[in-house]
DRENDO-693202 format. One record per residue (C-alpha): residue number from 1; residue in three letters; chain; x, y, z. Coordinates in steps of 0.2 Angstrom, whole numbers, plus 2048, in hexadecimal, padded with zeros to 3 digits. Layout:
<rs>
+-----+------+-----+-----+-----+-----+
! seq ! type ! mol !  xx !  yy !  zz !
+-----+------+-----+-----+-----+-----+
! NUM !  ALA !   A !   X !   Y !   Z !
...
+-----+------+-----+-----+-----+-----+
</rs>
This chain:
<rs>
+-----+------+-----+-----+-----+-----+
! seq ! type ! mol !  xx !  yy !  zz !
+-----+------+-----+-----+-----+-----+
!   1 !  MET !   A ! 800 ! 800 ! 800 !
!   2 !  GLU !   A ! 807 ! 811 ! 7FB !
!   3 !  CYS !   A ! 802 ! 821 ! 803 !
!   4 !  GLY !   A ! 80A ! 832 ! 806 !
!   5 !  GLU !   A ! 80D ! 83B ! 816 !
!   6 !  GLN !   A ! 7FE ! 83D ! 821 !
!   7 !  ARG !   A ! 7FA ! 845 ! 832 !
!   8 !  GLU !   A ! 7F2 ! 83B ! 83F !
!   9 !  LEU !   A ! 7EC ! 83D ! 850 !
!  10 !  LEU !   A ! 7EC ! 82D ! 85B !
!  11 !  PHE !   A ! 7E6 ! 82B ! 86D !
!  12 !  VAL !   A ! 7EE ! 81E ! 878 !
!  13 !  ASP !   A ! 7E7 ! 81A ! 889 !
!  14 !  ASN !   A ! 7F2 ! 822 ! 896 !
!  15 !  PRO !   A ! 7FB ! 814 ! 8A1 !
!  16 !  GLY !   A ! 7FF ! 821 ! 8AE !
!  17 !  LEU !   A ! 80B ! 82D ! 8A5 !
!  18 !  LYS !   A ! 80D ! 83F ! 8AA !
!  19 !  PRO !   A ! 811 ! 84E ! 89E !
!  20 !  ASN !   A ! 81F ! 855 ! 8A8 !
!  21 !  LEU !   A ! 828 ! 844 ! 8A9 !
!  22 !  HIS !   A ! 824 ! 83B ! 899 !
!  23 !  SER !   A ! 81E ! 846 ! 88A !
!  24 !  GLN !   A ! 82F ! 849 ! 883 !
!  25 !  ALA !   A ! 836 ! 838 ! 885 !
!  26 !  LEU !   A ! 827 ! 831 ! 87C !
!  27 !  LYS !   A ! 829 ! 83D ! 86E !
!  28 !  LYS !   A ! 83B ! 839 ! 86C !
!  29 !  ALA !   A ! 837 ! 826 ! 86B !
!  30 !  ILE !   A ! 828 ! 828 ! 85F !
!  31 !  LYS !   A ! 833 ! 833 ! 854 !
!  32 !  GLU !   A ! 83F ! 824 ! 852 !
!  33 !  ILE !   A ! 832 ! 81A ! 849 !
!  34 !  ALA !   A ! 839 ! 81A ! 837 !
!  35 !  CYS !   A ! 829 ! 821 ! 82E !
!  36 !  VAL !   A ! 825 ! 82F ! 83B !
!  37 !  ARG !   A ! 82A ! 840 ! 834 !
!  38 !  SER !   A ! 824 ! 84A ! 843 !
!  39 !  CYS !   A ! 81A ! 848 ! 853 !
!  40 !  ASN !   A ! 813 ! 851 ! 862 !
!  41 !  VAL !   A ! 80E ! 848 ! 872 !
!  42 !  ARG !   A ! 802 ! 84F ! 87E !
!  43 !  ILE !   A ! 7FE ! 845 ! 88E !
!  44 !  SER !   A ! 7ED ! 847 ! 897 !
!  45 !  ASP !   A ! 7E7 ! 83D ! 8A6 !
!  46 !  ARG !   A ! 7DD ! 831 ! 89B !
!  47 !  ARG !   A ! 7E7 ! 830 ! 88B !
!  48 !  VAL !   A ! 7F7 ! 833 ! 882 !
!  49 !  GLU !   A ! 7F4 ! 83E ! 872 !
!  50 !  VAL !   A ! 800 ! 83A ! 864 !
!  51 !  ASP !   A ! 7FF ! 847 ! 856 !
!  52 !  LEU !   A ! 80A ! 841 ! 848 !
!  53 !  VAL !   A ! 80F ! 843 ! 836 !
!  54 !  HIS !   A ! 815 ! 833 ! 82E !
!  55 !  SER !   A ! 816 ! 829 ! 81E !
!  56 !  CYS !   A ! 80C ! 819 ! 81D !
!  57 !  CYS !   A ! 814 ! 80B ! 827 !
!  58 !  GLY !   A ! 80C ! 7FB ! 82D !
!  59 !  GLY !   A ! 80A ! 7F9 ! 840 !
!  60 !  LEU !   A ! 80C ! 80B ! 845 !
!  61 !  GLU !   A ! 7FE ! 80B ! 851 !
!  62 !  LYS !   A ! 804 ! 7FB ! 859 !
!  63 !  GLU !   A ! 815 ! 802 ! 85B !
!  64 !  ILE !   A ! 80F ! 812 ! 863 !
!  65 !  VAL !   A ! 804 ! 809 ! 86F !
!  66 !  GLU !   A ! 813 ! 7FF ! 874 !
!  67 !  ILE !   A ! 81E ! 80E ! 876 !
!  68 !  VAL !   A ! 811 ! 817 ! 881 !
!  69 !  GLY !   A ! 80D ! 807 ! 88B !
!  70 !  GLY !   A ! 7FB ! 809 ! 888 !
!  71 !  ARG !   A ! 7EE ! 7FB ! 884 !
!  72 !  SER !   A ! 7E4 ! 803 ! 875 !
!  73 !  VAL !   A ! 7E4 ! 810 ! 868 !
!  74 !  GLU !   A ! 7D6 ! 81B ! 862 !
!  75 !  LYS !   A ! 7D5 ! 827 ! 853 !
!  76 !  PRO !   A ! 7CA ! 835 ! 858 !
!  77 !  GLN !   A ! 7BE ! 83C ! 84B !
!  78 !  ARG !   A ! 7C2 ! 84E ! 847 !
!  79 !  GLU !   A ! 7B2 ! 858 ! 846 !
!  80 !  GLN !   A ! 7B2 ! 866 ! 839 !
!  81 !  ALA !   A ! 7A6 ! 873 ! 841 !
!  82 !  ALA !   A ! 7AE ! 87D ! 850 !
!  83 !  SER !   A ! 7A1 ! 882 ! 85D !
!  84 !  ILE !   A ! 7A2 ! 888 ! 86E !
!  85 !  VAL !   A ! 799 ! 878 ! 875 !
!  86 !  ARG !   A ! 7A6 ! 86D ! 86C !
!  87 !  VAL !   A ! 7B5 ! 877 ! 872 !
!  88 !  LEU !   A ! 7AE ! 876 ! 884 !
!  89 !  ASP !   A ! 7AC ! 864 ! 882 !
!  90 !  LEU !   A ! 7BE ! 862 ! 87C !
!  91 !  ILE !   A ! 7C5 ! 86C ! 88A !
!  92 !  LYS !   A ! 7BB ! 862 ! 897 !
!  93 !  ASP !   A ! 7C2 ! 852 ! 890 !
!  94 !  GLY !   A ! 7D4 ! 859 ! 891 !
!  95 !  ARG !   A ! 7D6 ! 85A ! 87E !
!  96 !  PHE !   A ! 7DD ! 86B ! 87E !
!  97 !  TRP !   A ! 7E6 ! 86B ! 86E !
!  98 !  GLU !   A ! 7D6 ! 866 ! 864 !
!  99 !  ALA !   A ! 7CD ! 874 ! 86E !
! 100 !  HIS !   A ! 7DB ! 880 ! 869 !
! 101 !  GLU !   A ! 7D9 ! 87B ! 856 !
! 102 !  SER !   A ! 7C6 ! 87E ! 857 !
! 103 !  LEU !   A ! 7C8 ! 88E ! 860 !
! 104 !  GLU !   A ! 7D4 ! 894 ! 852 !
! 105 !  GLU !   A ! 7C5 ! 891 ! 846 !
! 106 !  MET !   A ! 7B9 ! 89A ! 851 !
! 107 !  LEU !   A ! 7C5 ! 8A9 ! 853 !
! 108 !  ALA !   A ! 7C5 ! 8AB ! 840 !
! 109 !  LYS !   A ! 7B2 ! 8AF ! 841 !
! 110 !  TYR !   A ! 7B3 ! 8B8 ! 852 !
! 111 !  LYS !   A ! 7C3 ! 8C2 ! 851 !
! 112 !  ASP !   A ! 7BF ! 8CF ! 85E !
! 113 !  ASN !   A ! 7B8 ! 8C2 ! 86B !
! 114 !  SER !   A ! 7C4 ! 8C3 ! 87A !
! 115 !  GLU !   A ! 7BC ! 8B3 ! 882 !
! 116 !  VAL !   A ! 7C0 ! 8A9 ! 872 !
! 117 !  LYS !   A ! 7D2 ! 8B0 ! 873 !
! 118 !  ALA !   A ! 7D3 ! 8AC ! 885 !
! 119 !  LEU !   A ! 7CD ! 89A ! 883 !
! 120 !  LEU !   A ! 7D9 ! 898 ! 874 !
! 121 !  ILE !   A ! 7E8 ! 89E ! 87E !
! 122 !  ALA !   A ! 7E3 ! 893 ! 88D !
! 123 !  SER !   A ! 7E1 ! 884 ! 883 !
! 124 !  ALA !   A ! 7F1 ! 886 ! 87A !
! 125 !  ALA !   A ! 7FA ! 888 ! 88A !
! 126 !  ALA !   A ! 7F2 ! 878 ! 891 !
! 127 !  ALA !   A ! 7F7 ! 86F ! 882 !
! 128 !  LYS !   A ! 809 ! 875 ! 883 !
! 129 !  ALA !   A ! 809 ! 86F ! 895 !
! 130 !  GLN !   A ! 803 ! 85E ! 890 !
! 131 !  GLU !   A ! 812 ! 85D ! 884 !
! 132 !  GLY !   A ! 81D ! 85F ! 894 !
! 133 !  PHE !   A ! 822 ! 872 ! 891 !
! 134 !  LEU !   A ! 81D ! 87C ! 8A0 !
! 135 !  GLU !   A ! 827 ! 88B ! 89C !
! 136 !  ALA !   A ! 820 ! 88C ! 88B !
! 137 !  ALA !   A ! 80E ! 88A ! 891 !
! 138 !  PHE !   A ! 811 ! 899 ! 89D !
! 139 !  ARG !   A ! 818 ! 8A3 ! 88E !
! 140 !  ILE !   A ! 808 ! 89F ! 885 !
! 141 !  LEU !   A ! 7FE ! 8A5 ! 894 !
! 142 !  SER !   A ! 808 ! 8B6 ! 894 !
! 143 !  ARG !   A ! 7FF ! 8BA ! 883 !
! 144 !  PHE !   A ! 7EF ! 8BD ! 88D !
! 145 !  ASP !   A ! 7E7 ! 8CF ! 88C !
! 146 !  TRP !   A ! 7E3 ! 8CF ! 89E !
! 147 !  GLU !   A ! 7DC ! 8E0 ! 89D !
! 148 !  SER !   A ! 7CF ! 8DC ! 890 !
! 149 !  LEU !   A ! 7CA ! 8CD ! 899 !
! 150 !  SER !   A ! 7C7 ! 8D6 ! 8A9 !
! 151 !  LYS !   A ! 7BA ! 8E0 ! 8A0 !
! 152 !  THR !   A ! 7B0 ! 8D0 ! 89C !
! 153 !  GLY !   A ! 7B1 ! 8C8 ! 8AD !
! 154 !  GLY !   A ! 7C2 ! 8C1 ! 8AB !
! 155 !  VAL !   A ! 7CD ! 8B3 ! 8AC !
! 156 !  SER !   A ! 7D7 ! 8AF ! 8BC !
! 157 !  GLU !   A ! 7E9 ! 8B0 ! 8B7 !
! 158 !  LYS !   A ! 7EE ! 8A7 ! 8C7 !
! 159 !  CYS !   A ! 7E1 ! 899 ! 8C4 !
! 160 !  LEU !   A ! 7E7 ! 896 ! 8B2 !
! 161 !  GLU !   A ! 7F9 ! 895 ! 8B8 !
! 162 !  ASP !   A ! 7F4 ! 888 ! 8C5 !
! 163 !  VAL !   A ! 7EA ! 87E ! 8B9 !
! 164 !  VAL !   A ! 7F8 ! 87E ! 8AB !
! 165 !  ARG !   A ! 804 ! 878 ! 8B8 !
! 166 !  LEU !   A ! 7F8 ! 86A ! 8BD !
! 167 !  VAL !   A ! 7F6 ! 866 ! 8AB !
! 168 !  TRP !   A ! 809 ! 865 ! 8A9 !
! 169 !  GLU !   A ! 80A ! 85A ! 8B9 !
! 170 !  ARG !   A ! 7FB ! 84F ! 8B7 !
! 171 !  GLY !   A ! 7F5 ! 851 ! 8A5 !
! 172 !  TYR !   A ! 7E4 ! 859 ! 8A9 !
! 173 !  GLY !   A ! 7DE ! 868 ! 8B2 !
! 174 !  ASP !   A ! 7CD ! 871 ! 8B2 !
! 175 !  LEU !   A ! 7D1 ! 87F ! 8A7 !
! 176 !  LEU !   A ! 7BF ! 886 ! 8A6 !
! 177 !  ARG !   A ! 7BE ! 889 ! 8B9 !
! 178 !  CYS !   A ! 7CA ! 898 ! 8B6 !
! 179 !  PHE !   A ! 7BE ! 8A1 ! 8AB !
! 180 !  GLN !   A ! 7B1 ! 8AD ! 8B2 !
! 181 !  ILE !   A ! 7AB ! 8B2 ! 8A1 !
! 182 !  ASP !   A ! 79B ! 8B0 ! 896 !
! 183 !  ILE !   A ! 7A0 ! 8A2 ! 88B !
+-----+------+-----+-----+-----+-----+
</rs>
């Protein structure tokens, strides 16, 4: 079977891995698979998300499950239409990167919506924390326009920093509890 390069998102059940301890080692191990061109690994409390670009190769899913140490793999269905309900569901499920991608689509429609921008930045920071990069996650949080958000009811800066740190340590944190805005 011949095929070109493709991007694929795989979920492997999490056998107890932590973002701050395991994300980068998993990424390195997966990148050593011959057909893998690039990859990102995000660890949540329930799953390990492997976002990769690869050329077709047999047994890739099985090899990734073995590297992660999980029992099964799932290919999530990507929904095309971005909606706030979908975004909130993704955030509640710890799927911060997918929430971030959906929020980017929404931001194209609602450019001046500070709440959408805030959720986008918070989701990106949480996703970066799931990749094991706490300092990078905090740099992303520094992009907040705290003054604009305070006019709409706001977002707790301290709460977001605490939640992002929890995501980095455990893979999940309740990001939505930091928002005091009408979403």
